[in-house]
C-alpha positions as semicolon CSV with decimal commas, in nm:
position;residue;x (nm);y (nm);z (nm)
1;X;-1,500;8,943;17,422
2;X;-1,363;8,676;17,166
3;X;-1,380;8,700;16,796
4;X;-1,621;8,472;16,606
5;X;-1,513;8,257;16,324
6;X;-1,674;8,491;16,083
7;X;-1,454;8,808;16,213
8;X;-1,148;8,577;16,217
9;X;-1,212;8,497;15,851
10;X;-1,256;8,874;15,741
11;X;-0,934;8,943;15,918
12;X;-0,740;8,670;15,748
13;X;-0,901;8,735;15,408
14;X;-0,803;9,105;15,434
15;X;-0,420;8,983;15,553
16;X;-0,409;8,725;15,272
17;X;-0,567;8,989;14,983
18;X;-0,259;9,235;15,120
19;X;0,023;8,987;15,078
20;X;-0,104;8,881;14,720
21;X;-0,127;9,236;14,581
22;X;0,219;9,294;14,727
23;X;0,349;9,009;14,570
24;X;0,192;9,098;14,236
25;X;0,314;9,438;14,280
26;X;-0,024;9,598;14,257
27;X;-0,038;9,918;14,406
28;X;-0,351;9,971;14,628
29;X;-0,479;10,233;14,837
30;X;-0,688;10,036;15,093
31;X;-0,829;9,691;15,150
32;X;-1,162;9,625;15,377
33;X;-1,361;9,341;15,436
34;X;-1,715;9,475;15,558
35;X;-2,046;9,316;15,646
36;X;-2,375;9,410;15,811
37;X;-2,437;9,741;15,647
38;X;-2,688;9,918;15,452
39;X;-2,539;9,807;15,113
40;X;-2,441;9,482;15,185
41;X;-2,718;9,195;15,211
42;X;-2,712;8,965;15,508
43;X;-2,462;8,690;15,518
44;X;-2,233;8,837;15,299
45;X;-1,873;8,982;15,358
46;X;-1,763;9,249;15,087
47;X;-1,410;9,232;15,010
48;X;-1,320;9,580;14,870
49;X;-0,989;9,687;14,723
50;X;-0,921;10,035;14,587
51;X;-0,669;10,045;14,322
52;X;-0,595;10,357;14,132
53;X;-0,880;10,520;14,337
54;X;-1,131;10,274;14,174
55;X;-1,288;10,059;14,451
56;X;-1,352;9,701;14,322
57;X;-1,542;9,419;14,525
58;X;-1,597;9,042;14,581
59;X;-1,875;8,922;14,782
60;X;-1,828;8,596;14,980
61;X;-2,087;8,414;15,155
62;X;-2,055;8,367;15,567
63;X;-1,956;7,982;15,530
64;X;-1,660;8,099;15,281
65;X;-1,545;8,361;15,522
66;X;-1,559;8,118;15,811
67;X;-1,378;7,853;15,633
68;X;-1,105;8,103;15,617
69;X;-1,069;8,151;16,002
70;X;-0,715;7,974;16,006
71;X;-0,628;7,958;15,629
72;X;-0,727;8,121;15,309
73;X;-0,790;7,772;15,082
74;X;-0,997;7,598;14,866
75;X;-1,272;7,777;14,686
76;X;-1,230;8,098;14,862
77;X;-0,874;8,112;14,762
78;X;-0,971;8,055;14,397
79;X;-1,246;8,313;14,391
80;X;-1,005;8,566;14,562
81;X;-0,717;8,472;14,326
82;X;-0,934;8,534;14,037
83;X;-1,043;8,846;14,158
84;X;-0,680;8,980;14,209
85;X;-0,613;8,870;13,858
86;X;-0,890;9,099;13,748
87;X;-0,707;9,391;13,902
88;X;-0,388;9,305;13,742
89;X;-0,527;9,370;13,424
90;X;-0,654;9,726;13,474
């Protein structure tokens, strides 16, 4: 069964975040991009990054995630960059 645009977007976002964290030399324990769970509202993908045993998250809407199917760019890129900048300040 082929992946949906949403699933591809989640994978692309996780890979992008990993690359950006490595470039920023921010040591991280894990990166997850989850959706459809008891604690995550419908239509949302939650990007969770654990740094120094402290998870931080950013919620992205379905259209934002689907827009990242091929390339993380635009408003989603800016939101993720701001999120990563906040991780640097810790």
